[in-house]
N, C-alpha and C positions, 0 to 999 in steps of 0.2 A: 718636090725635094723636101719640104717641111715634114711631110708624113714619113718619108724614109728616115730622116734624121730623128724624129720622135720615136720611131720604131727601134732604131739603134740605141737611143738613150734608154728606152724602156728595157730593152734586152740587156744593156749594161747593168742596170740596177738589179735585174733578176739574176744575172751571173754573179754579181757581188754578194747578193743575199745567199745564193746557192753555195758559193764557195766558202763563205764565212760561217755558214750554219753548223757544219760538223764540229769545228773547234769550239764554237760558242756553246753548243749542246754538251760537249764533253766537260767544259768548264762549269756549266750550270749543274750537271749531274754530280760531279765531284764536289762542288761547293755545297750542294744540298746534303750530300752524304756526310761530308765532314761536319757541317753545321748540326746535323742530327746526332752524330757521334759525340760531338763536343757538348751538346745539350744533355745527352744521356749520362756521359761520364763527368760532366761539370769541369772539364779541362778547357780553359780558354786560351789556347795557344794559336795566335794568328799566323805565325810563320809556317806552321805545318800545313795549314789550309792553302796558303799561297804557293808553297812548294809543290803540293799535290796538283793544284790547278795548272801550274806551269808544266808539270810532267804530263798531265793529261792532254794539254794542248800540243806539246811536243810530240807525243805519241800519235795523236790524230794527224798532225802534219806529216809525220814520218810514214804513216800508213796511206793516207789519202793525198799526199802532196803531189804525186804524179797526176792524179785525176784533176786536182785543182789547177795545176799548171796547164794541163791540156785544155780545160774549159776556158781559161783566160787567154791562152794562145789562139784558140779557134775564134774567139770574139775579136781579138786584136787583128787577126788575119782578115776577118770579115770587114772590119773598119778600113783597113788599108786597101782591100780589094774594091770597096765602094767609094773610095776617096775621089776617084776620077769623076764620079757623077756629081759631086759637090762643087768641084772647081770649074769644070767645063761644062 
């Protein structure tokens, strides 16, 4: 039972990393691009960077949201299906 629980916990952490990676990568890429642009043009406007990061994250969630939800749903279903082995 402990090995099964540890496997589910490990898979949960992997699903969390896998689902959060696209939005995080989009924010990092936009942040680095804006930082480079601000360094070149010497414009230090922080609100533009934040707005573009939020837009990039929103776009990523809009495009990949269904896939992310499907991954989380399949993991949740796996947990509920194996719940009987923990209790009984």
